[in-house]
BAKE-742916 format. One line per 3 residues: number of its first residue (from 1); for each residue x, y, z of C-alpha. Coordinates in steps of 0.5 Angstrom, whole numbers, padded with zeros to 4 digits. Example, Ala and Ser with C-alpha at 12.3 -4.5 7.8 and 13.67 -1.06 7.14 Angstrom:
1 = 0025/-0009/0016  0027/-0002/0014
//
This chain:
1 = 0041/-0085/-0004  0042/-0078/-0006  0042/-0073/0000
4 = 0039/-0066/-0001  0041/-0060/0003  0036/-0055/0000
7 = 0035/-0051/0006  0042/-0049/0007  0042/-0048/-0001
10 = 0036/-0043/0000  0039/-0040/0006  0046/-0038/0003
13 = 0043/-0035/-0004  0038/-0031/0001  0044/-0028/0004
16 = 0047/-0027/-0002  0041/-0023/-0005  0041/-0019/0002
19 = 0049/-0018/0002  0049/-0015/-0005  0056/-0017/-0006
22 = 0058/-0018/-0014  0051/-0016/-0017  0052/-0014/-0024
25 = 0044/-0012/-0025  0040/-0006/-0022  0033/-0007/-0023
28 = 0028/-0001/-0022  0021/-0003/-0020  0015/0001/-0018
31 = 0011/0007/-0021  0014/0012/-0026  0014/0017/-0020
34 = 0021/0017/-0018  0019/0017/-0010  0015/0010/-0011
37 = 0021/0007/-0015  0025/0001/-0011  0032/-0001/-0014
40 = 0034/-0008/-0013  0042/-0010/-0014  0042/-0017/-0016
43 = 0046/-0022/-0020  0044/-0024/-0027  0047/-0031/-0027
46 = 0041/-0033/-0022  0036/-0029/-0025  0037/-0031/-0032
49 = 0038/-0039/-0030  0031/-0038/-0026  0027/-0034/-0032
52 = 0027/-0034/-0039  0024/-0027/-0039  0030/-0025/-0035
55 = 0035/-0029/-0040  0032/-0025/-0046  0032/-0018/-0043
58 = 0039/-0019/-0040  0042/-0021/-0047  0039/-0015/-0050
61 = 0042/-0010/-0045  0049/-0008/-0045  0053/-0006/-0039
64 = 0054/0001/-0037  0060/0005/-0035  0060/0002/-0028
67 = 0059/-0005/-0031  0052/-0006/-0029  0046/-0007/-0033
70 = 0040/-0003/-0032  0033/-0006/-0033  0026/-0002/-0031
73 = 0020/-0006/-0029  0015/0000/-0028  0009/-0004/-0029
76 = 0010/-0009/-0023  0009/-0006/-0016  0015/-0006/-0010
79 = 0010/-0011/-0006  0010/-0016/-0011  0017/-0016/-0013
82 = 0019/-0016/-0006  0016/-0023/-0006  0018/-0025/-0013
85 = 0026/-0024/-0012  0026/-0028/-0005  0022/-0033/-0009
88 = 0028/-0033/-0015  0033/-0034/-0010  0031/-0038/-0004
91 = 0025/-0042/-0008  0021/-0040/-0002  0014/-0037/-0002
94 = 0009/-0035/0004  0002/-0033/0002  -0002/-0034/0009
97 = -0002/-0026/0010  -0003/-0024/0003  -0010/-0021/0001
100 = -0013/-0025/-0005  -0013/-0019/-0009  -0005/-0019/-0008
103 = -0004/-0026/-0010  -0008/-0025/-0016  -0004/-0019/-0018
106 = 0002/-0023/-0016  0000/-0029/-0021  0000/-0024/-0027
109 = 0007/-0021/-0025  0010/-0028/-0024  0007/-0030/-0031
112 = 0010/-0024/-0034  0017/-0026/-0032  0016/-0033/-0034
115 = 0016/-0036/-0027  0012/-0042/-0029  0013/-0046/-0023
118 = 0010/-0040/-0019  0005/-0039/-0024  0002/-0046/-0023
121 = 0003/-0046/-0015  -0001/-0039/-0015  -0007/-0042/-0019
124 = -0007/-0048/-0015  -0007/-0044/-0008  -0013/-0039/-0011
127 = -0017/-0045/-0014  -0016/-0050/-0008  -0016/-0045/-0002
130 = -0020/-0039/-0004  -0025/-0041/-0009  -0030/-0037/-0006
133 = -0026/-0031/-0007  -0026/-0033/-0015  -0033/-0034/-0015
136 = -0034/-0027/-0012  -0030/-0024/-0018  -0032/-0029/-0023
139 = -0033/-0025/-0029  -0026/-0021/-0028  -0022/-0027/-0027
142 = -0026/-0031/-0032  -0024/-0026/-0037  -0017/-0025/-0035
145 = -0016/-0033/-0035  -0017/-0032/-0043  -0013/-0026/-0044
148 = -0007/-0030/-0041  -0006/-0037/-0044  -0002/-0040/-0038
151 = -0008/-0039/-0033  -0010/-0046/-0035  -0012/-0048/-0028
154 = -0016/-0042/-0026  -0019/-0043/-0033  -0021/-0050/-0032
157 = -0024/-0048/-0025  -0028/-0043/-0029  -0031/-0047/-0034
160 = -0033/-0052/-0029  -0037/-0047/-0026  -0040/-0044/-0032
163 = -0042/-0051/-0035  -0046/-0053/-0029  -0048/-0045/-0028
166 = -0048/-0042/-0035  -0052/-0036/-0033  -0046/-0034/-0028
169 = -0043/-0031/-0035  -0049/-0031/-0040  -0053/-0026/-0035
172 = -0047/-0022/-0033  -0046/-0015/-0035  -0039/-0017/-0037
175 = -0042/-0022/-0042  -0041/-0017/-0049  -0034/-0016/-0047
178 = -0032/-0024/-0046  -0027/-0026/-0051  -0029/-0030/-0057
181 = -0024/-0036/-0055  -0027/-0036/-0048  -0035/-0036/-0051
184 = -0033/-0042/-0056  -0030/-0046/-0050  -0036/-0045/-0047
187 = -0040/-0047/-0053  -0036/-0053/-0054  -0038/-0056/-0047
190 = -0042/-0062/-0048  -0045/-0062/-0041  -0046/-0054/-0041
193 = -0053/-0054/-0037  -0056/-0049/-0042  -0061/-0050/-0048
196 = -0059/-0048/-0055  -0064/-0042/-0055  -0064/-0040/-0048
199 = -0061/-0033/-0049  -0062/-0031/-0056  -0059/-0024/-0057
202 = -0060/-0023/-0065  -0065/-0018/-0067  -0072/-0020/-0068
205 = -0074/-0015/-0073  -0071/-0017/-0080  -0075/-0012/-0085
208 = -0069/-0007/-0085  -0063/-0012/-0086  -0059/-0012/-0092
211 = -0054/-0018/-0094  -0048/-0014/-0091  -0052/-0014/-0084
214 = -0052/-0021/-0085  -0045/-0022/-0087  -0042/-0017/-0082
217 = -0046/-0021/-0076  -0043/-0028/-0079  -0036/-0026/-0079
220 = -0037/-0023/-0072  -0040/-0030/-0070  -0036/-0035/-0074
223 = -0032/-0038/-0068  -0038/-0039/-0065  -0043/-0042/-0070
226 = -0040/-0049/-0071  -0041/-0051/-0064  -0048/-0049/-0063
229 = -0053/-0056/-0063  -0057/-0054/-0069  -0060/-0061/-0069
232 = -0062/-0061/-0062  -0067/-0055/-0063  -0075/-0057/-0063
235 = -0079/-0056/-0070  -0082/-0049/-0067  -0075/-0047/-0065
238 = -0072/-0048/-0072  -0078/-0044/-0075  -0077/-0038/-0070
241 = -0070/-0038/-0069  -0066/-0041/-0075  -0070/-0040/-0081
244 = -0070/-0032/-0080  -0062/-0033/-0080  -0061/-0038/-0085
247 = -0056/-0033/-0088  -0051/-0034/-0083  -0050/-0041/-0083
250 = -0046/-0045/-0088  -0049/-0047/-0095  -0051/-0054/-0094
253 = -0053/-0053/-0086  -0060/-0051/-0086  -0062/-0056/-0092
256 = -0059/-0062/-0088  -0063/-0059/-0081  -0069/-0059/-0086
259 = -0068/-0066/-0088  -0067/-0069/-0081  -0073/-0067/-0079
262 = -0077/-0070/-0085  -0073/-0076/-0085  -0068/-0077/-0079
265 = -0065/-0084/-0082  -0063/-0080/-0089  -0055/-0079/-0089
268 = -0053/-0071/-0089  -0046/-0068/-0090  -0047/-0063/-0084
271 = -0043/-0065/-0078  -0048/-0067/-0072  -0046/-0065/-0065
274 = -0049/-0069/-0060  -0054/-0066/-0055  -0052/-0063/-0049
277 = -0052/-0067/-0043  -0057/-0064/-0039  -0057/-0066/-0031
280 = -0063/-0068/-0029  -0062/-0067/-0021  -0061/-0060/-0018
283 = -0054/-0058/-0017  -0053/-0056/-0010  -0050/-0049/-0009
286 = -0048/-0048/-0002  -0048/-0052/0005  -0054/-0051/0009
289 = -0052/-0046/0014  -0052/-0048/0022  -0058/-0044/0025
292 = -0056/-0038/0028  -0059/-0037/0035  -0059/-0029/0035
295 = -0065/-0024/0036  -0060/-0018/0034  -0056/-0021/0028
298 = -0057/-0024/0022  -0053/-0030/0018  -0050/-0024/0014
301 = -0047/-0021/0020  -0044/-0027/0022  -0041/-0029/0016
304 = -0038/-0022/0016  -0035/-0022/0023  -0032/-0029/0021
307 = -0029/-0026/0015  -0026/-0021/0020  -0023/-0026/0025
310 = -0020/-0029/0019  -0017/-0023/0017  -0021/-0024/0010
313 = -0021/-0018/0005  -0027/-0021/0002  -0033/-0023/0006
316 = -0035/-0030/0007  -0042/-0030/0003  -0043/-0037/0004
319 = -0041/-0043/0008  -0039/-0040/0015  -0033/-0044/0018
322 = -0035/-0042/0025  -0041/-0044/0029  -0044/-0038/0034
325 = -0046/-0042/0040  -0050/-0037/0045  -0047/-0037/0052
328 = -0051/-0031/0055  -0057/-0026/0053  -0059/-0020/0057
331 = -0067/-0021/0057  -0066/-0029/0059  -0060/-0028/0064
334 = -0059/-0021/0066  -0056/-0015/0064  -0051/-0014/0070
337 = -0043/-0014/0067  -0042/-0020/0073  -0047/-0024/0069
340 = -0042/-0024/0063  -0036/-0026/0068  -0039/-0031/0071
343 = -0042/-0035/0065  -0036/-0034/0061  -0031/-0035/0066
346 = -0025/-0038/0062  -0028/-0038/0056  -0024/-0035/0050
349 = -0026/-0033/0043  -0032/-0030/0044  -0036/-0024/0041
352 = -0040/-0019/0045  -0046/-0016/0041  -0050/-0010/0043
355 = -0056/-0007/0041  -0056/0000/0043  -0062/0003/0047
358 = -0066/0008/0042  -0061/0008/0036  -0062/0002/0033
361 = -0054/0001/0033  -0051/-0006/0033  -0044/-0005/0037
364 = -0040/-0011/0039  -0033/-0013/0040  -0029/-0020/0039
367 = -0024/-0022/0045  -0020/-0028/0043  -0017/-0029/0050
370 = -0021/-0032/0056  -0025/-0027/0060  -0023/-0028/0068
373 = -0028/-0028/0073  -0023/-0028/0079  -0017/-0023/0076
376 = -0017/-0016/0075  -0012/-0014/0069  -0010/-0011/0062
379 = -0010/-0017/0057  -0005/-0016/0051  -0007/-0019/0044
382 = -0007/-0016/0037  -0013/-0020/0034  -0018/-0017/0038
385 = -0023/-0012/0035  -0029/-0008/0035  -0035/-0006/0030
388 = -0041/-0003/0029  -0046/-0007/0024  -0050/-0005/0018
391 = -0057/-0004/0019  -0063/0000/0016  -0060/0006/0019
394 = -0053/0004/0018  -0050/0004/0010  -0044/-0001/0012
397 = -0041/-0004/0017  -0035/-0001/0021  -0029/-0005/0023
400 = -0024/-0003/0028  -0018/-0007/0030  -0014/-0006/0036
403 = -0008/-0001/0035  -0005/-0002/0042  -0004/-0009/0043
406 = -0002/-0008/0050  -0008/-0005/0053  -0013/-0009/0048
409 = -0018/-0012/0053  -0020/-0009/0060  -0022/-0015/0065
412 = -0024/-0012/0071  -0030/-0016/0074  -0028/-0012/0081
415 = -0030/-0006/0078  -0036/-0009/0074  -0032/-0006/0068
418 = -0031/-0011/0062  -0028/-0007/0056  -0024/-0006/0050
421 = -0019/-0002/0052  -0022/0005/0054  -0026/0005/0047
424 = -0032/0001/0048  -0034/0000/0055  -0039/-0004/0059
427 = -0040/-0002/0066  -0045/-0004/0071  -0052/-0006/0069
430 = -0052/-0004/0062  -0060/-0003/0061  -0062/0001/0067
433 = -0055/0005/0069  -0053/0008/0062  -0046/0007/0064
436 = -0044/0004/0058  -0040/0008/0053  -0036/0009/0047
439 = -0030/0013/0047  -0026/0016/0041  -0019/0014/0043
442 = -0013/0011/0039  -0013/0005/0042  -0017/0002/0037
445 = -0016/0004/0030  -0023/0007/0027  -0029/0010/0030
448 = -0035/0006/0030  -0040/0011/0032  -0043/0017/0029
451 = -0042/0024/0031  -0049/0025/0033  -0048/0020/0039
454 = -0042/0024/0042  -0043/0029/0047  -0040/0036/0045
457 = -0036/0037/0052  -0032/0030/0050  -0031/0025/0046
460 = -0035/0020/0050  -0042/0018/0048  -0046/0014/0054
463 = -0051/0009/0052  -0055/0004/0055  -0057/-0003/0052
466 = -0063/-0006/0050  -0061/-0013/0049  -0054/-0016/0048
469 = -0052/-0023/0047  -0045/-0027/0048  -0043/-0032/0043
472 = -0037/-0037/0043  -0034/-0038/0037  -0031/-0045/0034
475 = -0030/-0048/0028  -0035/-0052/0025  -0034/-0060/0025
//
């Protein structure tokens, strides 16, 4: 039995990197602006043993007068290289707090540095854990996957989507910039859910076409033409879609198509590709959402709020991971702040939604902690946030995360005050007293109300509430 002490080895090598002892390579990383460049002191023997890229580079570079080799990597960001160099020394990487766009940039950088193990891991992470983001950026991701040959996992993921939903790419504005080998790969799929004549892009007026025009188009499409299922066309489509362009085809192909229609059993020399395996059932595109019991917000709003809870860079566009359970509604339960304290006592992870009287604004806040009906105190959390949501009069939603976690939540039932620090404050009877207010402070990072609602004498803007709702947020089962 072999005993492995990988953790100790990883920690020792990490300490070696941090110590800078016996380094013989200096790597300059970042943009060409010298103020944005970081210099890393590293060990050539470790880097070249982990990466063919570094082995080749170090063989090409000679030592300077200080017996140090200098390498510049100005097309990789400092943030990306920080992660990569720690991985090279320790064999460890954590992706939990990284935005998806950063992970994808990290994937491109890792591929450039020929870190095959890391390239495979990052692809699997994106495909298995962040498929919705890949779909959102589909055209860009698909194009990149064919420009970078090592992105097979992502390329297969994209091909699977295109096979089932070909219009994802064929009706994309980026279709004309698609690499030829990517288009050929799509056309090769036997189960591509697309009829051969679905998206004809050839011109219909041929009166002014010359032989050179046909030859030029044939050269452009030479990689794609062999993968079209010519023998699956109907009689009418052969006349309308193939006959006018037969000069594009190989010499014997059109006569063989004609023979097959006249005498299907007669042998021909052209290759007959099998028909596409068109599925008979409709492919599901999303999970049926749980109905949202709200008179104020939409499912789109709920998806956006869920994305903020999970700190997602790209909002969820379907399959909300959370259920919004309605606990309190003003028009049903009353508008006094003590109503919220009574019903939500000892309840954590709540969203409060406010519809402001007279303006149509939708404001709100998320509290990951419990509300307490018998306890007056400040509550500390780094995960609370306040917001204003997109409406007919509001072009985009605004998210404002807590800036001073020590004073994130003001839980004071004795004062009939329920607030997100001193910034978004609910006081007394929210409908009749007009005592609620938004205060532009530094406790939360961004401003969520327009200047037109602020008093010219102060940063405080008072309002009353037309309707409000409180939801308990929990993971879907």
